[in-house]
RONU-979705 format. One record per atom (N, C-alpha, C): residue in three letters; x, y, z. Coordinates in pm, whole numbers, padded with zeros to 5 digits, always signed. Atoms other than C-alpha are relative to their C-alpha. Layout:
! RONU-979705
ALAXYZ/...
***
This chain:
! RONU-979705
MET+00097-00046+00098/MET+09461+10348+12714/MET-00070+00127+00049/LEU+00063-00119-00054/LEU+09293+10598+12945/LEU+00092+00121-00014/PHE-00096-00110+00013/PHE+09610+10808+12948/PHE+00005+00049-00144/ASN-00003-00041+00141/ASN+09620+10807+12564/ASN-00125+00079-00037/ASN+00124-00074+00029/ASN+09255+10919+12552/ASN+00004+00140+00060/ILE-00013-00132-00063/ILE+09324+11203+12797/ILE+00100+00084-00078/LEU-00101-00071+00078/LEU+09639+11298+12605/LEU-00057+00049-00132/LYS+00060-00041+00127/LYS+09446+11304+12277/LYS-00098+00115+00021/ALA+00097-00106-00028/ALA+09171+11516+12429/ALA+00069+00134+00026/VAL-00071-00122-00036/VAL+09423+11768+12559/VAL+00086+00052-00114/THR-00100-00042+00098/THR+09679+11772+12278/THR-00032-00037-00144/GLY+00024+00051+00135/GLY+09531+11591+11979/GLY+00098-00111-00037/VAL-00105+00098+00028/VAL+09828+11351+12002/VAL-00036-00133+00064/VAL+00025+00134-00053/VAL+09793+10976+12047/VAL+00128-00082-00010/GLY-00114+00091+00001/GLY+10075+10744+12146/GLY+00106+00041+00099/PRO-00108-00030-00093/PRO+10384+10724+12361/PRO+00101+00094-00062/GLY-00110-00079+00053/GLY+10682+10949+12327/GLY-00026+00149-00006/THR-00002-00145+00016/THR+10729+11306+12216/THR-00078+00040-00124/PRO+00065-00048+00122/PRO+10502+11497+11976/PRO+00106+00034-00106/LEU-00095-00023+00108/LEU+10675+11522+11638/LEU+00047+00144-00004/LYS-00039-00142+00003/LYS+10670+11903+11648/LYS+00104+00031+00107/ASP-00097-00023-00108/ASP+10852+11904+11983/ASP+00133-00069-00029/ALA-00122+00075+00031/ALA+11100+11642+11861/ALA+00087+00072-00103/THR-00080-00076+00097/THR+11207+11878+11581/THR+00096+00096+00071/LYS-00087-00087-00079/LYS+11365+12085+11860/LYS+00079-00077+00106/SER-00061+00068-00114/SER+11452+11826+12126/SER+00077-00127-00034/ALA-00070+00124+00036/ALA+11575+11516+11941/ALA+00149+00028-00023/PRO-00144-00021+00017/PRO+11951+11466+11921/PRO+00039+00009-00148/ASN-00054-00008+00136/ASN+12157+11546+11613/ASN+00087-00121-00032/ALA-00078+00122+00019/ALA+12309+11199+11641/ALA-00075-00097-00091/MET+00065+00104+00081/MET+12243+10901+11415/MET-00073-00096+00092/GLY+00075+00097-00079/GLY+11994+10644+11531/GLY-00126-00044-00070/CYS+00127+00051+00051/CYS+11657+10481+11484/CYS-00115+00061+00079/TYR+00117-00062-00063/TYR+11310+10603+11564/TYR-00125-00080-00032/LYS+00131+00060+00020/LYS+10953+10483+11598/LYS-00101+00113-00009/ILE+00106-00099+00018/ILE+10651+10681+11480/ILE-00133-00063+00037/TYR+00128+00049-00050/TYR+10317+10640+11653/TYR-00113+00091-00045/TYR+00125-00068+00035/TYR+09975+10736+11523/TYR-00109-00105+00021/HIS+00094+00106-00038/HIS+09707+10527+11696/HIS+00073-00134-00004/GLY-00083+00120-00001/GLY+09975+10265+11758/GLY+00127+00024-00082/LEU-00125-00009+00075/LEU+10317+10204+11609/LEU-00029-00014-00149/LYS+00027+00001+00144/LYS+10302+10287+11238/LYS+00125-00013-00085/TYR-00117-00007+00085/TYR+10660+10327+11119/TYR+00126-00003+00084/VAL-00133-00010-00059/VAL+11021+10267+11213/VAL+00097+00039-00110/GLY-00097-00044+00099/GLY+11315+10425+11042/GLY+00135+00027+00063/LYS-00133-00033-00047/LYS+11677+10521+11065/LYS+00034+00140-00049/ALA-00046-00134+00035/ALA+11847+10858+11052/ALA+00152+00001+00013/GLU-00146+00004-00004/GLU+12213+10837+10959/GLU+00060+00140+00004/ASP-00048-00138+00000/ASP+12244+11215+10924/ASP-00053+00081+00118/GLY+00051-00068-00118/GLY+12076+11298+11255/GLY-00150-00019+00016/ILE+00141+00026-00028/ILE+11746+11212+11418/ILE-00082+00128-00009/ARG+00074-00127+00004/ARG+11641+11574+11465/ARG-00022+00046-00144/LYS+00011-00041+00142/LYS+11712+11651+11098/LYS-00111-00077-00070/ARG+00105+00082+00063/ARG+11489+11360+10990/ARG-00138+00045+00046/PHE+00130-00044-00051/PHE+11205+11477+11216/PHE-00040+00134-00062/VAL+00027-00129+00065/VAL+11232+11831+11072/VAL-00046-00024-00144/GLN+00040+00031+00138/GLN+11213+11685+10720/GLN-00143-00053-00005/TYR+00136+00053-00004/TYR+10901+11488+10810/TYR-00100+00111+00032/TYR+00095-00103-00043/TYR+10736+11782+10984/TYR-00022+00105-00109/ASN+00011-00101+00105/ASN+10809+12025+10699/ASN-00047-00057-00134/GLY+00047+00063+00124/GLY+10711+11774+10429/GLY+00104-00008-00109/THR-00103+00002+00105/THR+11045+11787+10247/THR+00035-00141-00047/THR-00023+00137+00044/THR+11056+11406+10227/THR-00131-00067-00041/ALA+00133+00055+00027/ALA+10688+11361+10134/ALA-00016-00053-00143/HIS+00009+00055+00135/HIS+10771+11215+09793/HIS-00016-00152+00000/TYR+00029+00143-00006/TYR+10728+10857+09915/TYR-00115-00023+00097/PRO+00128+00018-00070/PRO+10410+10705+10065/PRO+00005+00013+00152/SER-00001-00008-00146/SER+10513+10664+10430/SER+00028+00142+00048/ALA-00030-00139-00039/ALA+10660+11015+10451/ALA-00121+00090-00023/ARG+00122-00078+00026/ARG+10341+11155+10298/ARG-00100-00020+00113/LYS+00092+00028-00112/LYS+10135+10983+10570/LYS+00047+00070+00127/ILE-00054-00068-00118/ILE+10366+11118+10839/ILE-00029+00149-00008/TYR+00026-00143+00018/TYR+10335+11470+10698/TYR-00148+00032+00019/GLU+00145-00024-00010/GLU+09955+11445+10671/GLU-00049-00004+00145/HIS+00043+00018-00139/HIS+09927+11345+11039/HIS+00101+00057+00099/ARG-00114-00047-00080/ARG+10229+11536+11172/ARG-00038+00060+00135/ASN+00039-00062-00128/ASN+10036+11717+11446/ASN-00065-00098+00096/GLU+00058+00104-00086/GLU+09895+11392+11586/GLU+00100-00111+00028/ILE-00102+00105-00010/ILE+10215+11185+11567/ILE+00090+00025+00119/THR-00103-00005-00102/THR+10447+11103+11853/THR+00115-00090-00044/VAL-00119+00074+00041/VAL+10798+10964+11826/VAL+00082-00039+00122/THR-00104+00039-00095/THR+11057+10778+12027/THR+00123-00029-00084/TRP-00122+00025+00076/TRP+11419+10725+11930/TRP+00105-00066+00087/GLN-00115+00060-00067/GLN+11737+10542+12015/GLN+00126+00040-00078/VAL-00127-00040+00062/VAL+12083+10683+11943/VAL+00086-00124-00021/CYS-00090+00111+00032/CYS+12328+10444+11777/CYS+00142+00054-00019/ARG-00140-00042+00008/ARG+12709+10451+11764/ARG+00059-00008-00141/SER-00056+00016+00134/SER+12761+10352+11399/SER-00111-00021-00102/ARG+00097+00025+00108/ARG+12587+10324+11063/ARG-00043-00146+00000/GLU+00031+00143-00003/GLU+12605+09946+11092/GLU-00101-00031+00111/GLU+00093+00021-00112/GLU+12434+09951+11433/GLU-00137+00058-00035/THR+00125-00065+00039/THR+12171+10190+11296/THR-00078-00086-00098/ARG+00066+00083+00102/ARG+12095+09972+10994/ARG-00049-00132+00059/ALA+00040+00127-00062/ALA+12085+09655+11204/ALA-00122+00019+00091/LEU+00113-00025-00090/LEU+11846+09808+11461/LEU-00127+00027-00080/GLU+00119-00024+00083/GLU+11610+09938+11191/GLU-00053-00132-00055/ALA+00043+00129+00055/ALA+11602+09593+11026/ALA-00064-00087+00107/LYS+00055+00078-00111/LYS+11541+09428+11364/LYS-00140+00047+00035/TRP+00132-00054-00034/TRP+11251+09662+11444/TRP-00103-00028-00108/ILE+00095+00028+00109/ILE+11091+09618+11100/ILE-00044-00146+00009/GLU+00032+00143-00013/GLU+11111+09240+11143/GLU-00086-00025+00124/GLN+00068+00023-00127/GLN+10992+09254+11506/GLN-00142+00055+00003/TYR+00128-00069-00014/TYR+10705+09500+11474/TYR-00086-00001-00126/ASP+00072-00001+00128/ASP+10607+09479+11104/ASP-00094+00121-00011/PRO+00086-00119+00000/PRO+10482+09841+11106/PRO-00071+00021-00134/GLU+00088-00017+00117/GLU+10200+09920+10865/GLU+00060+00093-00107/TRP-00049-00097+00097/TRP+10369+10220+10700/TRP+00138-00034-00055/ASN-00129+00042+00054/ASN+10696+10034+10633/ASN-00017-00091-00121/ASP+00029+00085+00117/ASP+10532+09858+10337/ASP+00055+00057-00130/ARG-00060-00050+00124/ARG+10775+09988+10074/ARG+00063-00116-00076/SER-00060+00100+00085/SER+10897+09782+09784/SER+00144-00027+00041/GLY-00135+00037-00034/GLY+11211+09592+09876/GLY+00028-00005+00149/TRP-00024-00001-00144/TRP+11173+09636+10252/TRP-00037-00132+00065/LYS+00046+00126-00058/LYS+10996+09309+10314/LYS+00024-00112-00101/SER-00024+00114+00091/SER+11073+08966+10174/SER-00130-00070-00032/
***
């Protein structure tokens, strides 16, 4: 917690991982899943067309037509991310579903995502 407070004071960013802006340049172009942190874990998602591409979309606001993406865009300079590369679309979809079930992130409250 102390580290997060120091990190926030220095960078404005709270949470583990890489600042979203930096991830738009450093994340892999491979498919996989990611976690988004803003004062704790807020969202998990999958990127079948490339993790870096998805982060660029979030940072630029090109996917801000749905509620969770709008929140990510609004807080993009305070968000950090982590990711895991996957070998197949099936693995990617299974990992995203597992993380949603395991963590129940607040911003994953979209119609049809939860039973």
